[in-house]
ChimeraX commands (.cxc) that place a marker at each C-alpha (Angstrom):
marker #1 position 287.28,60.13,105.38 radius 0.5
marker #1 position 285.97,63.59,105.93 radius 0.5
marker #1 position 287.89,66.70,104.98 radius 0.5
marker #1 position 287.46,67.91,108.59 radius 0.5
marker #1 position 290.43,68.39,110.86 radius 0.5
marker #1 position 291.36,65.82,113.44 radius 0.5
marker #1 position 288.96,64.90,116.18 radius 0.5
marker #1 position 290.40,64.00,119.56 radius 0.5
marker #1 position 288.72,61.28,121.60 radius 0.5
marker #1 position 289.04,61.07,125.39 radius 0.5
marker #1 position 287.75,57.72,126.67 radius 0.5
marker #1 position 286.05,56.85,129.94 radius 0.5
marker #1 position 287.17,54.80,132.93 radius 0.5
marker #1 position 285.95,51.43,131.69 radius 0.5
marker #1 position 287.09,51.74,128.09 radius 0.5
marker #1 position 290.22,52.59,126.21 radius 0.5
marker #1 position 291.38,54.58,123.22 radius 0.5
marker #1 position 290.08,52.04,120.68 radius 0.5
marker #1 position 286.58,51.34,121.97 radius 0.5
marker #1 position 283.28,51.46,120.10 radius 0.5
marker #1 position 282.96,55.27,120.04 radius 0.5
marker #1 position 286.54,55.80,118.93 radius 0.5
marker #1 position 286.22,53.23,116.16 radius 0.5
marker #1 position 282.93,54.73,114.97 radius 0.5
marker #1 position 284.40,58.23,114.96 radius 0.5
marker #1 position 287.34,56.83,112.97 radius 0.5
marker #1 position 284.96,55.80,110.18 radius 0.5
marker #1 position 284.10,59.49,109.70 radius 0.5
marker #1 position 287.08,61.54,110.90 radius 0.5
marker #1 position 290.83,61.45,111.46 radius 0.5
marker #1 position 290.78,60.48,115.16 radius 0.5
marker #1 position 293.51,60.98,117.72 radius 0.5
marker #1 position 292.64,58.78,120.70 radius 0.5
marker #1 position 294.90,59.30,123.68 radius 0.5
marker #1 position 295.37,56.45,126.15 radius 0.5
marker #1 position 294.44,57.40,129.72 radius 0.5
marker #1 position 293.91,53.88,131.07 radius 0.5
marker #1 position 294.75,53.55,134.75 radius 0.5
marker #1 position 295.06,57.32,135.30 radius 0.5
marker #1 position 293.06,59.41,137.75 radius 0.5
marker #1 position 291.55,62.69,136.54 radius 0.5
marker #1 position 294.41,65.07,137.43 radius 0.5
marker #1 position 297.00,62.80,135.83 radius 0.5
marker #1 position 294.77,62.61,132.73 radius 0.5
marker #1 position 294.45,66.39,132.69 radius 0.5
marker #1 position 298.21,66.86,132.87 radius 0.5
marker #1 position 298.74,64.40,129.99 radius 0.5
marker #1 position 295.98,65.96,127.86 radius 0.5
marker #1 position 297.37,69.45,128.48 radius 0.5
marker #1 position 300.85,68.31,127.42 radius 0.5
marker #1 position 299.55,66.49,124.32 radius 0.5
marker #1 position 297.50,69.48,123.13 radius 0.5
marker #1 position 300.00,72.21,123.99 radius 0.5
marker #1 position 300.35,74.67,121.12 radius 0.5
marker #1 position 297.29,73.32,119.29 radius 0.5
marker #1 position 294.33,75.42,118.20 radius 0.5
marker #1 position 290.88,74.65,116.82 radius 0.5
marker #1 position 290.58,71.38,118.75 radius 0.5
marker #1 position 287.40,69.36,118.45 radius 0.5
marker #1 position 287.19,66.79,121.24 radius 0.5
marker #1 position 284.69,64.03,121.97 radius 0.5
marker #1 position 284.81,63.10,125.64 radius 0.5
marker #1 position 283.02,60.03,126.95 radius 0.5
marker #1 position 281.99,59.74,130.63 radius 0.5
marker #1 position 285.19,60.32,132.66 radius 0.5
marker #1 position 286.71,61.55,129.39 radius 0.5
marker #1 position 283.88,64.08,129.21 radius 0.5
marker #1 position 284.87,65.42,132.61 radius 0.5
marker #1 position 288.48,65.57,131.36 radius 0.5
marker #1 position 287.43,67.43,128.21 radius 0.5
marker #1 position 285.50,70.03,130.20 radius 0.5
marker #1 position 288.40,70.52,132.64 radius 0.5
marker #1 position 290.89,70.93,129.78 radius 0.5
marker #1 position 288.66,73.48,128.07 radius 0.5
marker #1 position 288.17,75.39,131.31 radius 0.5
marker #1 position 291.95,75.76,131.67 radius 0.5
marker #1 position 292.81,76.22,127.96 radius 0.5
marker #1 position 289.78,77.53,126.01 radius 0.5
marker #1 position 292.07,79.05,123.37 radius 0.5
marker #1 position 292.95,75.55,122.16 radius 0.5
marker #1 position 289.37,74.59,121.30 radius 0.5
marker #1 position 286.88,74.98,118.51 radius 0.5
marker #1 position 284.41,73.04,120.65 radius 0.5
marker #1 position 283.50,69.67,122.08 radius 0.5
marker #1 position 280.93,66.91,122.32 radius 0.5
marker #1 position 280.42,65.28,125.71 radius 0.5
marker #1 position 278.88,61.81,125.85 radius 0.5
marker #1 position 277.36,61.05,129.29 radius 0.5
marker #1 position 280.00,63.23,130.96 radius 0.5
marker #1 position 280.88,62.50,134.59 radius 0.5
marker #1 position 280.14,66.09,135.62 radius 0.5
marker #1 position 278.77,64.94,138.97 radius 0.5
marker #1 position 282.22,64.17,140.42 radius 0.5
marker #1 position 284.00,66.62,142.73 radius 0.5
marker #1 position 286.56,67.51,140.05 radius 0.5
marker #1 position 283.74,69.17,138.08 radius 0.5
marker #1 position 283.75,71.94,140.69 radius 0.5
marker #1 position 286.98,73.16,139.04 radius 0.5
marker #1 position 285.22,73.81,135.71 radius 0.5
marker #1 position 284.82,77.55,135.31 radius 0.5
marker #1 position 283.62,77.80,131.70 radius 0.5
marker #1 position 282.09,75.72,128.92 radius 0.5
marker #1 position 281.89,76.69,125.24 radius 0.5
marker #1 position 278.60,78.05,123.94 radius 0.5
marker #1 position 278.66,75.46,121.15 radius 0.5
marker #1 position 279.18,72.50,123.48 radius 0.5
marker #1 position 277.00,69.49,122.74 radius 0.5
marker #1 position 276.17,67.28,125.71 radius 0.5
marker #1 position 274.44,63.98,124.94 radius 0.5
marker #1 position 273.13,61.82,127.78 radius 0.5
marker #1 position 271.05,58.66,127.85 radius 0.5
marker #1 position 267.84,58.80,129.87 radius 0.5
marker #1 position 268.50,55.19,130.98 radius 0.5
marker #1 position 272.06,55.87,132.20 radius 0.5
marker #1 position 272.62,54.00,135.49 radius 0.5
marker #1 position 276.24,55.12,135.97 radius 0.5
marker #1 position 276.19,58.89,135.55 radius 0.5
marker #1 position 273.13,60.59,137.07 radius 0.5
marker #1 position 271.41,62.60,134.34 radius 0.5
marker #1 position 269.85,65.02,136.83 radius 0.5
marker #1 position 273.28,66.10,138.08 radius 0.5
marker #1 position 274.57,66.62,134.54 radius 0.5
marker #1 position 271.44,68.54,133.57 radius 0.5
marker #1 position 271.81,70.85,136.59 radius 0.5
marker #1 position 275.54,71.31,136.02 radius 0.5
marker #1 position 275.06,72.28,132.37 radius 0.5
marker #1 position 272.18,74.63,133.18 radius 0.5
marker #1 position 274.65,76.55,135.35 radius 0.5
marker #1 position 276.52,77.38,132.13 radius 0.5
marker #1 position 273.41,78.09,130.09 radius 0.5
marker #1 position 273.59,74.76,128.24 radius 0.5
marker #1 position 270.84,72.22,127.73 radius 0.5
marker #1 position 271.75,68.58,127.48 radius 0.5
marker #1 position 270.41,66.45,124.67 radius 0.5
marker #1 position 268.58,63.55,126.28 radius 0.5
marker #1 position 268.40,60.40,124.16 radius 0.5
marker #1 position 266.71,57.01,124.54 radius 0.5
marker #1 position 269.90,55.19,125.44 radius 0.5
marker #1 position 271.98,53.93,128.36 radius 0.5
marker #1 position 275.44,54.92,129.63 radius 0.5
marker #1 position 277.52,53.55,126.79 radius 0.5
marker #1 position 275.36,55.41,124.23 radius 0.5
marker #1 position 275.98,52.78,121.56 radius 0.5
marker #1 position 272.54,53.54,120.11 radius 0.5
marker #1 position 273.54,57.20,119.66 radius 0.5
marker #1 position 276.75,56.87,117.67 radius 0.5
marker #1 position 275.34,58.53,114.56 radius 0.5
marker #1 position 274.11,61.44,116.70 radius 0.5
marker #1 position 277.66,61.75,118.09 radius 0.5
marker #1 position 279.04,62.09,114.55 radius 0.5
marker #1 position 276.36,64.67,113.65 radius 0.5
marker #1 position 277.22,66.63,116.81 radius 0.5
marker #1 position 280.91,66.71,115.84 radius 0.5
marker #1 position 279.93,68.11,112.45 radius 0.5
marker #1 position 277.78,70.75,114.17 radius 0.5
marker #1 position 280.69,71.81,116.38 radius 0.5
marker #1 position 283.04,72.00,113.40 radius 0.5
marker #1 position 280.52,74.20,111.60 radius 0.5
marker link #1:1,2 radius 0.2
marker link #1:2,3 radius 0.2
marker link #1:3,4 radius 0.2
marker link #1:4,5 radius 0.2
marker link #1:5,6 radius 0.2
marker link #1:6,7 radius 0.2
marker link #1:7,8 radius 0.2
marker link #1:8,9 radius 0.2
marker link #1:9,10 radius 0.2
marker link #1:10,11 radius 0.2
marker link #1:11,12 radius 0.2
marker link #1:12,13 radius 0.2
marker link #1:13,14 radius 0.2
marker link #1:14,15 radius 0.2
marker link #1:15,16 radius 0.2
marker link #1:16,17 radius 0.2
marker link #1:17,18 radius 0.2
marker link #1:18,19 radius 0.2
marker link #1:19,20 radius 0.2
marker link #1:20,21 radius 0.2
marker link #1:21,22 radius 0.2
marker link #1:22,23 radius 0.2
marker link #1:23,24 radius 0.2
marker link #1:24,25 radius 0.2
marker link #1:25,26 radius 0.2
marker link #1:26,27 radius 0.2
marker link #1:27,28 radius 0.2
marker link #1:28,29 radius 0.2
marker link #1:29,30 radius 0.2
marker link #1:30,31 radius 0.2
marker link #1:31,32 radius 0.2
marker link #1:32,33 radius 0.2
marker link #1:33,34 radius 0.2
marker link #1:34,35 radius 0.2
marker link #1:35,36 radius 0.2
marker link #1:36,37 radius 0.2
marker link #1:37,38 radius 0.2
marker link #1:38,39 radius 0.2
marker link #1:39,40 radius 0.2
marker link #1:40,41 radius 0.2
marker link #1:41,42 radius 0.2
marker link #1:42,43 radius 0.2
marker link #1:43,44 radius 0.2
marker link #1:44,45 radius 0.2
marker link #1:45,46 radius 0.2
marker link #1:46,47 radius 0.2
marker link #1:47,48 radius 0.2
marker link #1:48,49 radius 0.2
marker link #1:49,50 radius 0.2
marker link #1:50,51 radius 0.2
marker link #1:51,52 radius 0.2
marker link #1:52,53 radius 0.2
marker link #1:53,54 radius 0.2
marker link #1:54,55 radius 0.2
marker link #1:55,56 radius 0.2
marker link #1:56,57 radius 0.2
marker link #1:57,58 radius 0.2
marker link #1:58,59 radius 0.2
marker link #1:59,60 radius 0.2
marker link #1:60,61 radius 0.2
marker link #1:61,62 radius 0.2
marker link #1:62,63 radius 0.2
marker link #1:63,64 radius 0.2
marker link #1:64,65 radius 0.2
marker link #1:65,66 radius 0.2
marker link #1:66,67 radius 0.2
marker link #1:67,68 radius 0.2
marker link #1:68,69 radius 0.2
marker link #1:69,70 radius 0.2
marker link #1:70,71 radius 0.2
marker link #1:71,72 radius 0.2
marker link #1:72,73 radius 0.2
marker link #1:73,74 radius 0.2
marker link #1:74,75 radius 0.2
marker link #1:75,76 radius 0.2
marker link #1:76,77 radius 0.2
marker link #1:77,78 radius 0.2
marker link #1:78,79 radius 0.2
marker link #1:79,80 radius 0.2
marker link #1:80,81 radius 0.2
marker link #1:81,82 radius 0.2
marker link #1:82,83 radius 0.2
marker link #1:83,84 radius 0.2
marker link #1:84,85 radius 0.2
marker link #1:85,86 radius 0.2
marker link #1:86,87 radius 0.2
marker link #1:87,88 radius 0.2
marker link #1:88,89 radius 0.2
marker link #1:89,90 radius 0.2
marker link #1:90,91 radius 0.2
marker link #1:91,92 radius 0.2
marker link #1:92,93 radius 0.2
marker link #1:93,94 radius 0.2
marker link #1:94,95 radius 0.2
marker link #1:95,96 radius 0.2
marker link #1:96,97 radius 0.2
marker link #1:97,98 radius 0.2
marker link #1:98,99 radius 0.2
marker link #1:99,100 radius 0.2
marker link #1:100,101 radius 0.2
marker link #1:101,102 radius 0.2
marker link #1:102,103 radius 0.2
marker link #1:103,104 radius 0.2
marker link #1:104,105 radius 0.2
marker link #1:105,106 radius 0.2
marker link #1:106,107 radius 0.2
marker link #1:107,108 radius 0.2
marker link #1:108,109 radius 0.2
marker link #1:109,110 radius 0.2
marker link #1:110,111 radius 0.2
marker link #1:111,112 radius 0.2
marker link #1:112,113 radius 0.2
marker link #1:113,114 radius 0.2
marker link #1:114,115 radius 0.2
marker link #1:115,116 radius 0.2
marker link #1:116,117 radius 0.2
marker link #1:117,118 radius 0.2
marker link #1:118,119 radius 0.2
marker link #1:119,120 radius 0.2
marker link #1:120,121 radius 0.2
marker link #1:121,122 radius 0.2
marker link #1:122,123 radius 0.2
marker link #1:123,124 radius 0.2
marker link #1:124,125 radius 0.2
marker link #1:125,126 radius 0.2
marker link #1:126,127 radius 0.2
marker link #1:127,128 radius 0.2
marker link #1:128,129 radius 0.2
marker link #1:129,130 radius 0.2
marker link #1:130,131 radius 0.2
marker link #1:131,132 radius 0.2
marker link #1:132,133 radius 0.2
marker link #1:133,134 radius 0.2
marker link #1:134,135 radius 0.2
marker link #1:135,136 radius 0.2
marker link #1:136,137 radius 0.2
marker link #1:137,138 radius 0.2
marker link #1:138,139 radius 0.2
marker link #1:139,140 radius 0.2
marker link #1:140,141 radius 0.2
marker link #1:141,142 radius 0.2
marker link #1:142,143 radius 0.2
marker link #1:143,144 radius 0.2
marker link #1:144,145 radius 0.2
marker link #1:145,146 radius 0.2
marker link #1:146,147 radius 0.2
marker link #1:147,148 radius 0.2
marker link #1:148,149 radius 0.2
marker link #1:149,150 radius 0.2
marker link #1:150,151 radius 0.2
marker link #1:151,152 radius 0.2
marker link #1:152,153 radius 0.2
marker link #1:153,154 radius 0.2
marker link #1:154,155 radius 0.2
marker link #1:155,156 radius 0.2
marker link #1:156,157 radius 0.2
marker link #1:157,158 radius 0.2
view
């Protein structure tokens, strides 16, 4: 285990709190993986806001729909965060229009072979906040980029 603080993991629509990314993160950090299965984005946001109330220095990894959730939570409560890593974030959905800010140290990783979340839309969205996305030779699940995810968390932690 690392001596780093906890890392929160927000899963996507098709996975759960104990999927591949969460398990891999757990080999390197103390992971808190909230269960959002069956919830739409606003219900997820309400639950995440409740579960992180009063916290500071959060580091969150958000995957796909969980990446959208992470960005929405940060936009509403930036004081809670140290930073975040978004893995193929669903920033093309209408809910992304509610995101007003992203942290300067945000890391956004997206597979160039992603067939679920359009990389062009995520690239354009992030450019609007002065962020470049890190494009990797991978598909939507980003299972070939797990080590890069861990490195990105370490970068955010500083």
